[in-house]
VOBA-200673 format. One line per 2 residues: their letters; for each residue x, y, z of C-alpha. Coordinates in steps of 0.2 Angstrom, whole numbers, plus 5000, padded with zeros to 4 digits. Example, Ala and Ser with C-alpha at 12.3 -4.5 7.8 and 13.67 -1.06 7.14 Angstrom:
<sites>
AS = 5062/4978/5039 | 5068/4995/5036
</sites>
This chain:
<sites>
XX = 5235/5047/5934 | 5241/5045/5952
XX = 5244/5059/5965 | 5261/5061/5973
XX = 5253/5056/5989 | 5246/5040/5982
XX = 5263/5035/5975 | 5271/5038/5992
XX = 5258/5027/6001 | 5261/5014/5988
XX = 5279/5014/5990 | 5278/5013/6009
XX = 5265/4998/6008 | 5276/4990/5995
XX = 5291/4991/6006 | 5283/4985/6023
XX = 5269/4974/6015 | 5259/4977/6031
XX = 5244/4989/6031 | 5245/4994/6049
XX = 5264/4997/6048 | 5262/5007/6032
XX = 5248/5018/6039 | 5259/5022/6055
XX = 5274/5027/6044 | 5262/5037/6032
XX = 5255/5045/6048 | 5237/5041/6042
XX = 5223/5029/6047 | 5223/5012/6040
XX = 5206/5014/6032 | 5213/5030/6024
XX = 5228/5021/6017 | 5217/5006/6011
XX = 5205/5019/6002 | 5220/5027/5993
XX = 5227/5011/5987 | 5210/5005/5981
XX = 5208/5021/5971 | 5225/5018/5963
XX = 5219/5000/5958 | 5202/5007/5952
XX = 5211/5019/5941 | 5224/5007/5935
XX = 5210/4993/5932 | 5221/4980/5940
XX = 5226/4974/5958 | 5242/4980/5965
XX = 5242/4969/5981 | 5236/4952/5985
XX = 5228/4953/6002 | 5225/4939/6014
XX = 5222/4938/6033 | 5240/4934/6036
XX = 5250/4943/6022 | 5251/4956/6009
XX = 5260/4952/5993 | 5264/4963/5978
XX = 5255/4957/5962 | 5264/4956/5945
XX = 5257/4973/5941 | 5263/4980/5958
XX = 5280/4973/5955 | 5281/4982/5938
XX = 5275/4998/5944 | 5286/4999/5960
XX = 5303/5003/5952 | 5294/5017/5941
XX = 5285/5025/5955 | 5302/5025/5965
XX = 5311/5033/5951 | 5297/5047/5950
XX = 5297/5049/5969 | 5316/5050/5969
XX = 5316/5064/5956 | 5303/5073/5966
XX = 5314/5072/5982 | 5329/5078/5972
XX = 5319/5093/5966 | 5313/5098/5984
XX = 5331/5096/5990 | 5338/5107/5975
XX = 5325/5120/5980 | 5331/5119/5998
XX = 5349/5121/5993 | 5346/5137/5984
XX = 5341/5145/6001 | 5359/5142/6008
XX = 5368/5130/6019 | 5358/5122/6032
XX = 5342/5133/6030 | 5324/5126/6031
XX = 5320/5109/6038 | 5332/5094/6041
XX = 5325/5077/6046 | 5339/5068/6055
XX = 5338/5050/6062 | 5350/5045/6076
XX = 5352/5028/6085 | 5348/5026/6103
XX = 5366/5023/6109 | 5372/5039/6101
XX = 5357/5051/6103 | 5358/5054/6122
XX = 5376/5059/6122 | 5378/5068/6105
XX = 5362/5078/6104 | 5365/5089/6120
XX = 5380/5096/6111 | 5375/5095/6093
XX = 5358/5104/6094 | 5364/5120/6103
XX = 5379/5120/6091 | 5368/5119/6076
XX = 5356/5132/6082 | 5370/5144/6085
XX = 5380/5141/6069 | 5364/5140/6058
XX = 5349/5149/6066 | 5338/5147/6050
XX = 5339/5128/6052 | 5323/5119/6058
XX = 5329/5101/6064 | 5317/5087/6066
XX = 5325/5072/6076 | 5320/5054/6076
XX = 5328/5041/6087 | 5326/5022/6082
XX = 5337/5007/6079 | 5347/5007/6063
XX = 5336/4996/6052 | 5321/5007/6055
XX = 5331/5023/6051 | 5338/5015/6035
XX = 5321/5011/6030 | 5314/5028/6033
XX = 5329/5036/6024 | 5325/5025/6009
XX = 5307/5030/6009 | 5312/5049/6010
XX = 5305/5051/6028 | 5322/5056/6033
XX = 5336/5067/6025 | 5350/5059/6034
XX = 5355/5048/6049 | 5369/5046/6061
XX = 5373/5027/6065 | 5387/5015/6067
XX = 5396/5010/6051 | 5396/5000/6040
XX = 5378/5002/6033 | 5372/4989/6021
XX = 5360/4999/6011 | 5361/5002/5992
XX = 5359/5020/5986 | 5367/5028/6001
XX = 5383/5038/6005 | 5392/5036/6021
XX = 5403/5049/6028 | 5414/5043/6042
XX = 5414/5055/6057 | 5424/5049/6072
XX = 5429/5033/6080 | 5420/5029/6097
XX = 5431/5017/6107 | 5423/5004/6118
XX = 5427/5003/6137 | 5422/4991/6151
XX = 5410/4997/6164 | 5408/4988/6181
XX = 5402/4992/6198 | 5413/5001/6210
XX = 5408/4988/6223 | 5412/4973/6212
XX = 5422/4960/6220 | 5431/4956/6204
XX = 5445/4968/6201 | 5448/4972/6182
XX = 5466/4976/6177 | 5468/4991/6166
XX = 5471/4991/6152 | 5463/4974/6149
XX = 5462/4963/6135 | 5446/4956/6126
XX = 5450/4939/6133 | 5449/4946/6151
XX = 5430/4950/6149 | 5420/4939/6160
XX = 5408/4934/6147 | 5397/4925/6159
XX = 5393/4942/6167 | 5391/4952/6151
XX = 5375/4962/6150 | 5370/4968/6133
XX = 5356/4978/6125 | 5341/4969/6118
XX = 5340/4961/6100 | 5339/4975/6086
XX = 5352/4986/6093 | 5368/4987/6083
XX = 5378/4989/6099 | 5373/4972/6105
XX = 5381/4965/6089 | 5396/4975/6091
XX = 5399/4969/6109 | 5398/4951/6104
XX = 5410/4955/6090 | 5422/4962/6103
XX = 5420/4947/6115 | 5425/4934/6101
XX = 5425/4920/6114 | 5407/4923/6120
XX = 5394/4909/6118 | 5376/4913/6119
XX = 5373/4901/6133 | 5386/4911/6144
XX = 5376/4928/6142 | 5366/4934/6156
XX = 5348/4932/6150 | 5342/4950/6150
XX = 5342/4963/6137 | 5341/4981/6142
XX = 5332/4994/6131 | 5344/5008/6133
XX = 5362/5011/6139 | 5355/5021/6154
XX = 5346/5005/6160 | 5361/4994/6156
XX = 5372/5005/6167 | 5360/5005/6181
XX = 5360/4986/6181 | 5379/4987/6181
XX = 5380/4999/6195 | 5370/4987/6206
XX = 5382/4973/6203 | 5372/4963/6191
XX = 5387/4961/6179 | 5398/4971/6167
XX = 5395/4979/6150 | 5404/4987/6136
XX = 5401/5006/6135 | 5405/5017/6121
XX = 5417/5032/6125 | 5404/5045/6120
XX = 5393/5039/6134 | 5406/5038/6148
XX = 5406/5056/6155 | 5386/5056/6156
XX = 5384/5038/6163 | 5399/5038/6175
XX = 5392/5053/6184 | 5375/5046/6185
XX = 5380/5028/6191 | 5391/5020/6203
XX = 5403/5012/6190 | 5422/5010/6186
XX = 5427/5012/6168 | 5442/5002/6162
XX = 5451/5003/6145 | 5456/4990/6134
XX = 5474/4987/6129 | 5479/4991/6111
XX = 5472/4989/6098 | 5457/4996/6107
XX = 5440/4990/6100 | 5429/5004/6093
XX = 5415/5008/6082 | 5415/5020/6068
XX = 5401/5033/6068 | 5395/5040/6051
XX = 5383/5051/6043 | 5372/5042/6029
XX = 5361/5050/6016 | 5354/5045/5999
XX = 5366/5045/5984 | 5353/5055/5974
XX = 5351/5069/5987 | 5355/5087/5981
XX = 5360/5092/5999 | 5378/5087/6000
XX = 5384/5104/6005 | 5371/5103/6019
XX = 5377/5086/6025 | 5395/5091/6024
XX = 5392/5106/6035 | 5382/5094/6047
XX = 5396/5082/6047 | 5409/5095/6052
XX = 5398/5100/6067 | 5396/5082/6073
XX = 5415/5079/6071 | 5418/5094/6083
XX = 5405/5087/6095 | 5413/5070/6094
XX = 5430/5078/6099 | 5422/5086/6115
XX = 5415/5069/6120 | 5432/5060/6120
XX = 5439/5055/6137 | 5457/5060/6141
XX = 5469/5049/6148 | 5468/5058/6165
XX = 5450/5057/6165 | 5450/5038/6162
XX = 5463/5035/6175 | 5452/5043/6188
XX = 5437/5033/6182 | 5446/5017/6183
X = 5452/5020/6202
</sites>
């Protein structure tokens, strides 16, 4: 009755409830998406969406149809993944999502390692904030994603990879001298610079600095860790930096890196995939490679001592 393509378009639109966003996710034009949905409605003899200038809402028929179509699409994805598994470990295409505070530091190690160990793997990378990657994973546009745990999403499996501790970055010319190791109470929250809303690292930094008040924060949100460290290096404030970013960013910027006293705050990095996926062997092999890369990104006590000087 409906084509697989139409069912996928329907699922995307039912998830986003926004024609423009759905068309972008489906990688087709908005008129083409509208035409496919209209054809589904014509074949069904009933409306699937209520459309107004300001909103798109599922009709009762659309609500009844959605779980059934999702079940069908999940089964189709499982069949596709099962066929891929028959070719062997990490062969063929793998679509991997990764958050911006991990991607620039992990990928330069991960991609060459995967190419060397699994030469028949074709990897497609997508960088976005966690909420967007989780949505793409649910819709089948990604096979797995790398992000900070926990991930609140039903129907997924999270495989812990490594702990990424937080340190403090400040300008080498900063008049404030930070003691090392420092406690979380030592952080001058009125000078704390954070990534913009939507980045999980922002929320994690706020969780570390438990005594922070929003009115105390510097009213600026950077779009990337690189931008944040540029601001810090010019004496505009201080920030929390994940360990995996230290070696790259400390060489690019005029910053000091100071460790926290025990227990050191940290985030847990994990690999997430759909429970129904048939590619668990692939993901376990990928996880092992990421864990090895994580070890290479760890900062030794001697390196940290030099960076704090």
